[in-house]
PyMOL Python script that loads the backbone (N, CA, C, O; Angstrom):
from pymol import cmd

cmd.read_pdbstr("""\
ATOM      1  N   MET A   1      10.887   4.170  -5.278  1.00  0.00           N
ATOM      2  CA  MET A   1      10.496   5.003  -3.984  1.00  0.00           C
ATOM      3  C   MET A   1      10.874   6.155  -3.824  1.00  0.00           C
ATOM      4  O   MET A   1      11.476   5.806  -2.809  1.00  0.00           O
ATOM      5  N   ASP A   2      11.070   7.130  -3.873  1.00  0.00           N
ATOM      6  CA  ASP A   2      11.582   8.036  -3.035  1.00  0.00           C
ATOM      7  C   ASP A   2      11.601   8.242  -2.125  1.00  0.00           C
ATOM      8  O   ASP A   2      10.922   7.294  -1.731  1.00  0.00           O
ATOM      9  N   ASP A   3      11.922   8.954  -0.971  1.00  0.00           N
ATOM     10  CA  ASP A   3      12.641   9.419   0.140  1.00  0.00           C
ATOM     11  C   ASP A   3      10.684   9.527   0.904  1.00  0.00           C
ATOM     12  O   ASP A   3      10.115   8.608   1.494  1.00  0.00           O
ATOM     13  N   LYS A   4      10.153  10.799   0.631  1.00  0.00           N
ATOM     14  CA  LYS A   4       8.876  11.402   0.393  1.00  0.00           C
ATOM     15  C   LYS A   4       8.252   9.886   0.657  1.00  0.00           C
ATOM     16  O   LYS A   4       8.128   9.258   1.708  1.00  0.00           O
ATOM     17  N   MET A   5       7.935   9.569  -0.610  1.00  0.00           N
ATOM     18  CA  MET A   5       6.986   8.876  -0.205  1.00  0.00           C
ATOM     19  C   MET A   5       7.221   7.652   0.934  1.00  0.00           C
ATOM     20  O   MET A   5       6.185   7.119   1.332  1.00  0.00           O
ATOM     21  N   ALA A   6       8.535   7.148   1.507  1.00  0.00           N
ATOM     22  CA  ALA A   6       9.162   6.025   1.910  1.00  0.00           C
ATOM     23  C   ALA A   6       9.002   6.228   3.293  1.00  0.00           C
ATOM     24  O   ALA A   6       9.180   5.216   3.971  1.00  0.00           O
ATOM     25  N   GLN A   7       8.576   7.762   4.188  1.00  0.00           N
ATOM     26  CA  GLN A   7       8.245   8.053   4.677  1.00  0.00           C
ATOM     27  C   GLN A   7       7.110   7.683   5.213  1.00  0.00           C
ATOM     28  O   GLN A   7       7.052   6.748   6.012  1.00  0.00           O
ATOM     29  N   LYS A   8       5.529   8.740   4.638  1.00  0.00           N
ATOM     30  CA  LYS A   8       4.517   8.193   4.094  1.00  0.00           C
ATOM     31  C   LYS A   8       4.494   6.717   4.159  1.00  0.00           C
ATOM     32  O   LYS A   8       4.149   6.265   5.251  1.00  0.00           O
ATOM     33  N   LEU A   9       4.710   6.087   3.474  1.00  0.00           N
ATOM     34  CA  LEU A   9       4.582   4.367   4.266  1.00  0.00           C
ATOM     35  C   LEU A   9       4.601   4.050   5.322  1.00  0.00           C
ATOM     36  O   LEU A   9       3.648   3.759   6.045  1.00  0.00           O
ATOM     37  N   ILE A  10       6.439   4.073   5.706  1.00  0.00           N
ATOM     38  CA  ILE A  10       5.904   4.231   7.248  1.00  0.00           C
ATOM     39  C   ILE A  10       5.622   4.689   8.531  1.00  0.00           C
ATOM     40  O   ILE A  10       5.684   4.322   9.705  1.00  0.00           O
ATOM     41  N   LYS A  11       5.285   5.648   7.836  1.00  0.00           N
ATOM     42  CA  LYS A  11       4.161   6.044   9.247  1.00  0.00           C
ATOM     43  C   LYS A  11       2.463   5.185   8.889  1.00  0.00           C
ATOM     44  O   LYS A  11       1.565   5.220   9.730  1.00  0.00           O
ATOM     45  N   VAL A  12       2.252   4.280   7.163  1.00  0.00           N
ATOM     46  CA  VAL A  12       1.303   4.499   7.909  1.00  0.00           C
ATOM     47  C   VAL A  12       1.166   2.967   7.998  1.00  0.00           C
ATOM     48  O   VAL A  12       0.111   2.349   8.136  1.00  0.00           O
ATOM     49  N   VAL A  13       2.602   2.377   7.882  1.00  0.00           N
ATOM     50  CA  VAL A  13       2.208   0.488   8.216  1.00  0.00           C
ATOM     51  C   VAL A  13       2.739   0.708   9.567  1.00  0.00           C
ATOM     52  O   VAL A  13       2.592  -0.468   9.899  1.00  0.00           O
ATOM     53  N   GLN A  14       3.340   1.366  10.838  1.00  0.00           N
ATOM     54  CA  GLN A  14       3.270   2.104  12.796  1.00  0.00           C
ATOM     55  C   GLN A  14       2.090   2.664  12.337  1.00  0.00           C
ATOM     56  O   GLN A  14       2.694   3.013  11.323  1.00  0.00           O
ATOM     57  N   HIS A  15       0.845   3.119  12.118  1.00  0.00           N
ATOM     58  CA  HIS A  15       0.140   3.535  12.710  1.00  0.00           C
ATOM     59  C   HIS A  15      -0.962   3.544  11.664  1.00  0.00           C
ATOM     60  O   HIS A  15      -1.087   4.703  11.269  1.00  0.00           O
ATOM     61  N   PRO A  16      -1.762   2.773  11.089  1.00  0.00           N
ATOM     62  CA  PRO A  16      -1.966   2.952  10.012  1.00  0.00           C
ATOM     63  C   PRO A  16      -3.677   3.597  10.265  1.00  0.00           C
ATOM     64  O   PRO A  16      -4.079   4.521   9.558  1.00  0.00           O
ATOM     65  N   GLU A  17      -4.423   3.072  11.176  1.00  0.00           N
ATOM     66  CA  GLU A  17      -5.623   4.365  11.834  1.00  0.00           C
ATOM     67  C   GLU A  17      -5.947   4.982  12.014  1.00  0.00           C
ATOM     68  O   GLU A  17      -7.089   5.344  12.297  1.00  0.00           O
ATOM     69  N   ASP A  18      -4.524   5.618  11.873  1.00  0.00           N
ATOM     70  CA  ASP A  18      -4.310   7.781  12.099  1.00  0.00           C
ATOM     71  C   ASP A  18      -3.702   7.843  10.815  1.00  0.00           C
ATOM     72  O   ASP A  18      -2.783   8.662  10.839  1.00  0.00           O
ATOM     73  N   SER A  19      -3.900   7.109   9.296  1.00  0.00           N
ATOM     74  CA  SER A  19      -3.813   6.928   7.861  1.00  0.00           C
ATOM     75  C   SER A  19      -5.094   7.461   7.497  1.00  0.00           C
ATOM     76  O   SER A  19      -6.268   7.248   7.802  1.00  0.00           O
ATOM     77  N   PRO A  20      -3.875   8.929   6.044  1.00  0.00           N
ATOM     78  CA  PRO A  20      -6.025   8.614   5.146  1.00  0.00           C
ATOM     79  C   PRO A  20      -5.511   8.057   3.641  1.00  0.00           C
ATOM     80  O   PRO A  20      -6.100   8.016   2.560  1.00  0.00           O
ATOM     81  N   TYR A  21      -3.874   7.560   4.127  1.00  0.00           N
ATOM     82  CA  TYR A  21      -3.781   6.562   3.559  1.00  0.00           C
ATOM     83  C   TYR A  21      -4.226   4.970   3.435  1.00  0.00           C
ATOM     84  O   TYR A  21      -4.000   4.206   2.496  1.00  0.00           O
ATOM     85  N   SER A  22      -5.003   4.677   4.807  1.00  0.00           N
ATOM     86  CA  SER A  22      -5.058   3.741   5.607  1.00  0.00           C
ATOM     87  C   SER A  22      -5.908   2.295   4.426  1.00  0.00           C
ATOM     88  O   SER A  22      -5.961   1.161   4.903  1.00  0.00           O
ATOM     89  N   GLU A  23      -6.545   2.574   2.822  1.00  0.00           N
ATOM     90  CA  GLU A  23      -7.739   1.826   2.467  1.00  0.00           C
ATOM     91  C   GLU A  23      -6.469   1.731   1.570  1.00  0.00           C
ATOM     92  O   GLU A  23      -6.597   1.644   0.349  1.00  0.00           O
ATOM     93  N   ALA A  24      -5.422   1.746   2.080  1.00  0.00           N
ATOM     94  CA  ALA A  24      -4.669   0.802   0.544  1.00  0.00           C
ATOM     95  C   ALA A  24      -4.146   0.206   1.161  1.00  0.00           C
ATOM     96  O   ALA A  24      -4.001  -0.836   0.521  1.00  0.00           O
ATOM     97  N   VAL A  25      -3.419   0.040   2.625  1.00  0.00           N
ATOM     98  CA  VAL A  25      -3.402  -1.138   4.074  1.00  0.00           C
ATOM     99  C   VAL A  25      -4.243  -2.013   4.221  1.00  0.00           C
ATOM    100  O   VAL A  25      -3.970  -3.161   4.569  1.00  0.00           O
ATOM    101  N   GLU A  26      -6.101  -1.318   3.818  1.00  0.00           N
ATOM    102  CA  GLU A  26      -7.186  -2.428   3.461  1.00  0.00           C
ATOM    103  C   GLU A  26      -7.748  -3.640   2.293  1.00  0.00           C
ATOM    104  O   GLU A  26      -8.479  -4.628   2.232  1.00  0.00           O
ATOM    105  N   LEU A  27      -6.910  -2.856   1.505  1.00  0.00           N
ATOM    106  CA  LEU A  27      -7.656  -3.189   0.178  1.00  0.00           C
ATOM    107  C   LEU A  27      -6.402  -4.093  -0.287  1.00  0.00           C
ATOM    108  O   LEU A  27      -6.914  -4.708  -1.222  1.00  0.00           O
ATOM    109  N   THR A  28      -4.958  -4.582  -0.191  1.00  0.00           N
ATOM    110  CA  THR A  28      -4.036  -5.341   0.282  1.00  0.00           C
ATOM    111  C   THR A  28      -4.399  -6.457   0.798  1.00  0.00           C
ATOM    112  O   THR A  28      -4.113  -7.517   0.240  1.00  0.00           O
ATOM    113  N   ARG A  29      -5.154  -6.405   2.059  1.00  0.00           N
ATOM    114  CA  ARG A  29      -4.817  -7.358   2.929  1.00  0.00           C
ATOM    115  C   ARG A  29      -6.027  -7.937   1.954  1.00  0.00           C
ATOM    116  O   ARG A  29      -5.764  -9.091   1.615  1.00  0.00           O
ATOM    117  N   THR A  30      -6.892  -7.606   1.578  1.00  0.00           N
ATOM    118  CA  THR A  30      -7.949  -7.967   0.899  1.00  0.00           C
ATOM    119  C   THR A  30      -7.296  -8.759   0.308  1.00  0.00           C
ATOM    120  O   THR A  30      -7.025  -9.770   0.955  1.00  0.00           O
ATOM    121  N   TYR A  31      -6.804  -8.689  -1.012  1.00  0.00           N
ATOM    122  CA  TYR A  31      -6.326  -9.242  -1.640  1.00  0.00           C
ATOM    123  C   TYR A  31      -5.384 -10.669  -1.113  1.00  0.00           C
ATOM    124  O   TYR A  31      -5.511 -11.810  -1.558  1.00  0.00           O
ATOM    125  N   ALA A  32      -4.722 -10.348  -0.371  1.00  0.00           N
ATOM    126  CA  ALA A  32      -3.845 -11.268   0.852  1.00  0.00           C
ATOM    127  C   ALA A  32      -4.857 -12.429   1.137  1.00  0.00           C
ATOM    128  O   ALA A  32      -4.385 -13.562   1.231  1.00  0.00           O
ATOM    129  N   GLY A  33      -5.738 -12.312   1.233  1.00  0.00           N
ATOM    130  CA  GLY A  33      -6.679 -13.033   2.049  1.00  0.00           C
ATOM    131  C   GLY A  33      -7.247 -13.331   0.849  1.00  0.00           C
ATOM    132  O   GLY A  33      -6.136 -12.974   0.454  1.00  0.00           O
ATOM    133  N   SER A  34      -7.904 -13.648  -0.208  1.00  0.00           N
ATOM    134  CA  SER A  34      -7.617 -13.666  -1.344  1.00  0.00           C
ATOM    135  C   SER A  34      -7.602 -15.423  -1.556  1.00  0.00           C
ATOM    136  O   SER A  34      -6.762 -16.041  -0.901  1.00  0.00           O
ATOM    137  N   ALA A  35      -8.343 -16.038  -2.281  1.00  0.00           N
ATOM    138  CA  ALA A  35      -7.930 -17.484  -2.526  1.00  0.00           C
ATOM    139  C   ALA A  35      -6.676 -17.230  -4.572  1.00  0.00           C
ATOM    140  O   ALA A  35      -5.747 -17.926  -4.982  1.00  0.00           O
ATOM    141  N   GLY A  36      -6.999 -16.626  -4.885  1.00  0.00           N
ATOM    142  CA  GLY A  36      -6.412 -15.487  -5.188  1.00  0.00           C
ATOM    143  C   GLY A  36      -5.029 -14.947  -5.666  1.00  0.00           C
ATOM    144  O   GLY A  36      -4.497 -14.714  -6.751  1.00  0.00           O
ATOM    145  N   ALA A  37      -4.606 -14.832  -3.976  1.00  0.00           N
ATOM    146  CA  ALA A  37      -3.358 -14.376  -4.085  1.00  0.00           C
ATOM    147  C   ALA A  37      -2.097 -14.645  -4.110  1.00  0.00           C
ATOM    148  O   ALA A  37      -1.699 -15.311  -3.154  1.00  0.00           O
ATOM    149  N   GLN A  38      -1.171 -14.282  -5.061  1.00  0.00           N
ATOM    150  CA  GLN A  38       0.125 -14.982  -4.732  1.00  0.00           C
ATOM    151  C   GLN A  38       0.714 -14.390  -3.549  1.00  0.00           C
ATOM    152  O   GLN A  38       0.202 -13.327  -3.200  1.00  0.00           O
ATOM    153  N   ALA A  39       1.780 -14.883  -2.774  1.00  0.00           N
ATOM    154  CA  ALA A  39       2.585 -14.617  -1.743  1.00  0.00           C
ATOM    155  C   ALA A  39       3.983 -13.583  -2.107  1.00  0.00           C
ATOM    156  O   ALA A  39       4.603 -12.833  -1.353  1.00  0.00           O
ATOM    157  N   SER A  40       4.207 -13.922  -3.753  1.00  0.00           N
ATOM    158  CA  SER A  40       5.215 -13.064  -4.328  1.00  0.00           C
ATOM    159  C   SER A  40       4.667 -11.900  -4.818  1.00  0.00           C
ATOM    160  O   SER A  40       5.331 -11.166  -5.549  1.00  0.00           O
ATOM    161  N   ALA A  41       3.497 -11.635  -4.492  1.00  0.00           N
ATOM    162  CA  ALA A  41       2.746 -10.361  -5.341  1.00  0.00           C
ATOM    163  C   ALA A  41       2.437  -9.686  -4.761  1.00  0.00           C
ATOM    164  O   ALA A  41       2.149  -8.602  -5.267  1.00  0.00           O
ATOM    165  N   ILE A  42       2.270  -9.904  -3.090  1.00  0.00           N
ATOM    166  CA  ILE A  42       2.126  -9.337  -2.219  1.00  0.00           C
ATOM    167  C   ILE A  42       2.520  -8.080  -2.125  1.00  0.00           C
ATOM    168  O   ILE A  42       1.674  -7.276  -2.516  1.00  0.00           O
ATOM    169  N   PRO A  43       3.503  -7.639  -1.745  1.00  0.00           N
ATOM    170  CA  PRO A  43       4.645  -6.557  -1.494  1.00  0.00           C
ATOM    171  C   PRO A  43       4.609  -5.895  -2.680  1.00  0.00           C
ATOM    172  O   PRO A  43       3.575  -5.457  -2.176  1.00  0.00           O
ATOM    173  N   VAL A  44       4.686  -5.422  -3.658  1.00  0.00           N
ATOM    174  CA  VAL A  44       4.274  -5.075  -5.585  1.00  0.00           C
ATOM    175  C   VAL A  44       2.519  -4.474  -4.972  1.00  0.00           C
ATOM    176  O   VAL A  44       2.118  -3.317  -4.847  1.00  0.00           O
ATOM    177  N   VAL A  45       2.097  -5.245  -4.811  1.00  0.00           N
ATOM    178  CA  VAL A  45       0.616  -5.160  -4.404  1.00  0.00           C
ATOM    179  C   VAL A  45       0.427  -4.116  -4.396  1.00  0.00           C
ATOM    180  O   VAL A  45       0.011  -3.321  -5.240  1.00  0.00           O
ATOM    181  N   PHE A  46       0.945  -3.995  -2.708  1.00  0.00           N
ATOM    182  CA  PHE A  46       0.903  -3.161  -1.403  1.00  0.00           C
ATOM    183  C   PHE A  46       1.677  -1.808  -2.190  1.00  0.00           C
ATOM    184  O   PHE A  46       1.139  -0.801  -2.649  1.00  0.00           O
ATOM    185  N   GLU A  47       3.328  -2.230  -2.158  1.00  0.00           N
ATOM    186  CA  GLU A  47       3.484  -0.465  -2.804  1.00  0.00           C
ATOM    187  C   GLU A  47       2.621   0.054  -4.800  1.00  0.00           C
ATOM    188  O   GLU A  47       2.938   0.983  -5.542  1.00  0.00           O
ATOM    189  N   LYS A  48       1.915  -0.664  -4.925  1.00  0.00           N
ATOM    190  CA  LYS A  48       1.443  -0.312  -6.322  1.00  0.00           C
ATOM    191  C   LYS A  48       0.576   0.646  -5.301  1.00  0.00           C
ATOM    192  O   LYS A  48       0.921   1.820  -5.165  1.00  0.00           O
ATOM    193  N   MET A  49      -0.636   0.083  -4.539  1.00  0.00           N
ATOM    194  CA  MET A  49      -1.931   1.124  -3.767  1.00  0.00           C
ATOM    195  C   MET A  49      -0.615   1.416  -3.308  1.00  0.00           C
ATOM    196  O   MET A  49       0.154   0.472  -3.489  1.00  0.00           O
ATOM    197  N   PHE A  50      -0.247   2.141  -2.919  1.00  0.00           N
ATOM    198  CA  PHE A  50       0.551   3.542  -1.608  1.00  0.00           C
ATOM    199  C   PHE A  50       0.378   4.316  -2.217  1.00  0.00           C
ATOM    200  O   PHE A  50      -0.312   5.294  -1.928  1.00  0.00           O
ATOM    201  N   GLU A  51       1.224   4.032  -3.747  1.00  0.00           N
ATOM    202  CA  GLU A  51       1.462   5.253  -5.039  1.00  0.00           C
ATOM    203  C   GLU A  51       1.033   5.292  -4.836  1.00  0.00           C
ATOM    204  O   GLU A  51       1.035   5.864  -3.746  1.00  0.00           O
ATOM    205  N   LEU A  52      -0.196   4.843  -5.326  1.00  0.00           N
ATOM    206  CA  LEU A  52      -1.679   5.292  -6.781  1.00  0.00           C
ATOM    207  C   LEU A  52      -2.453   6.459  -5.755  1.00  0.00           C
ATOM    208  O   LEU A  52      -2.828   7.595  -6.045  1.00  0.00           O
ATOM    209  N   PHE A  53      -2.571   5.412  -3.906  1.00  0.00           N
ATOM    210  CA  PHE A  53      -3.557   6.558  -3.133  1.00  0.00           C
ATOM    211  C   PHE A  53      -2.737   8.129  -2.393  1.00  0.00           C
ATOM    212  O   PHE A  53      -3.138   8.945  -1.563  1.00  0.00           O
ATOM    213  N   ILE A  54      -1.783   8.033  -2.976  1.00  0.00           N
ATOM    214  CA  ILE A  54       0.003   8.759  -2.435  1.00  0.00           C
ATOM    215  C   ILE A  54      -0.279  10.213  -3.488  1.00  0.00           C
ATOM    216  O   ILE A  54      -0.255  11.420  -3.246  1.00  0.00           O
ATOM    217  N   THR A  55      -0.514   9.508  -4.588  1.00  0.00           N
ATOM    218  CA  THR A  55       0.458  10.159  -6.161  1.00  0.00           C
ATOM    219  C   THR A  55      -1.472  10.068  -6.760  1.00  0.00           C
ATOM    220  O   THR A  55      -1.587  11.047  -7.497  1.00  0.00           O
ATOM    221  N   GLY A  56      -2.441   9.545  -6.721  1.00  0.00           N
ATOM    222  CA  GLY A  56      -3.206   9.894  -7.633  1.00  0.00           C
ATOM    223  C   GLY A  56      -2.677   9.124  -8.846  1.00  0.00           C
ATOM    224  O   GLY A  56      -3.339   9.414  -9.843  1.00  0.00           O
ATOM    225  N   ARG A  57      -1.632   8.173  -9.113  1.00  0.00           N
ATOM    226  CA  ARG A  57      -2.207   7.403 -10.814  1.00  0.00           C
ATOM    227  C   ARG A  57      -0.513   6.361 -10.423  1.00  0.00           C
ATOM    228  O   ARG A  57       0.347   6.503  -9.553  1.00  0.00           O
ATOM    229  N   GLY A  58      -0.617   5.745 -11.126  1.00  0.00           N
ATOM    230  CA  GLY A  58       0.176   4.765 -10.334  1.00  0.00           C
ATOM    231  C   GLY A  58       1.309   4.553 -11.479  1.00  0.00           C
ATOM    232  O   GLY A  58       1.140   5.347 -12.405  1.00  0.00           O
ATOM    233  N   GLN A  59       2.612   3.540 -11.688  1.00  0.00           N
ATOM    234  CA  GLN A  59       3.577   4.315 -12.238  1.00  0.00           C
ATOM    235  C   GLN A  59       3.063   3.603 -13.717  1.00  0.00           C
ATOM    236  O   GLN A  59       2.305   2.756 -14.191  1.00  0.00           O
ATOM    237  N   GLY A  60       4.135   4.680 -14.071  1.00  0.00           N
ATOM    238  CA  GLY A  60       4.314   4.157 -15.135  1.00  0.00           C
ATOM    239  C   GLY A  60       5.351   4.505 -16.419  1.00  0.00           C
ATOM    240  O   GLY A  60       5.343   3.798 -17.427  1.00  0.00           O
TER     241      GLY A  60
END
""", "prot")
cmd.dss("prot")
cmd.show_as("cartoon", "prot")
cmd.util.cbc("prot")
cmd.orient("prot")
Protein backbone atom coordinates (compact mmCIF):
# COMPACT_ATOMS: atom_id res chain seq x y z
CA MET A 1 0.00 0.00 0.00
CA ASP A 2 1.45 3.35 -0.97
CA ASP A 3 1.65 6.33 1.41
CA LYS A 4 -1.22 8.24 -0.19
CA MET A 5 -3.57 5.29 0.16
CA ALA A 6 -2.35 4.65 3.72
CA GLN A 7 -3.19 8.25 4.69
CA LYS A 8 -6.71 7.85 3.29
CA LEU A 9 -7.08 4.59 5.21
CA ILE A 10 -6.10 6.31 8.46
CA LYS A 11 -8.75 9.00 7.88
CA VAL A 12 -11.42 6.37 7.19
CA VAL A 13 -10.57 4.40 10.31
CA GLN A 14 -10.52 7.53 12.47
CA HIS A 15 -13.73 9.05 11.05
CA PRO A 16 -15.62 6.48 8.98
CA GLU A 17 -18.86 8.48 9.01
CA ASP A 18 -17.16 11.39 7.19
CA SER A 19 -15.58 9.29 4.48
CA PRO A 20 -16.80 8.46 0.98
CA TYR A 21 -15.07 5.10 1.50
CA SER A 22 -17.06 4.06 4.55
CA GLU A 23 -18.72 1.35 2.44
CA ALA A 24 -15.44 -0.58 2.54
CA VAL A 25 -15.60 -0.51 6.34
CA GLU A 26 -19.23 -1.64 6.38
CA LEU A 27 -18.61 -4.48 3.91
CA THR A 28 -15.68 -5.68 6.01
CA ARG A 29 -17.80 -5.56 9.17
CA THR A 30 -20.47 -7.59 7.41
CA TYR A 31 -17.90 -10.18 6.37
CA ALA A 32 -16.39 -10.27 9.86
CA GLY A 33 -19.81 -10.92 11.38
CA SER A 34 -20.67 -13.73 9.00
CA ALA A 35 -20.54 -17.36 10.03
CA GLY A 36 -17.97 -18.18 7.34
CA ALA A 37 -15.49 -15.45 8.24
CA GLN A 38 -11.94 -16.47 8.96
CA ALA A 39 -10.29 -14.23 11.55
CA SER A 40 -6.97 -14.20 9.73
CA ALA A 41 -8.64 -13.08 6.49
CA ILE A 42 -10.44 -10.03 7.88
CA PRO A 43 -7.49 -7.59 7.58
CA VAL A 44 -6.76 -8.80 4.05
CA VAL A 45 -10.41 -8.42 3.04
CA PHE A 46 -10.48 -4.89 4.45
CA GLU A 47 -7.29 -3.84 2.66
CA LYS A 48 -8.50 -5.24 -0.66
CA MET A 49 -11.94 -3.65 -0.30
CA PHE A 50 -10.41 -0.30 0.62
CA GLU A 51 -8.03 -0.42 -2.35
CA LEU A 52 -10.91 -1.31 -4.64
CA PHE A 53 -12.94 1.68 -3.42
CA ILE A 54 -9.95 4.07 -3.71
CA THR A 55 -8.55 3.00 -7.06
CA GLY A 56 -11.55 1.41 -8.74
CA ARG A 57 -9.59 -1.77 -9.36
CA GLY A 58 -8.28 -4.72 -7.39
CA GLN A 59 -4.72 -5.86 -6.94
CA GLY A 60 -3.52 -7.56 -9.94
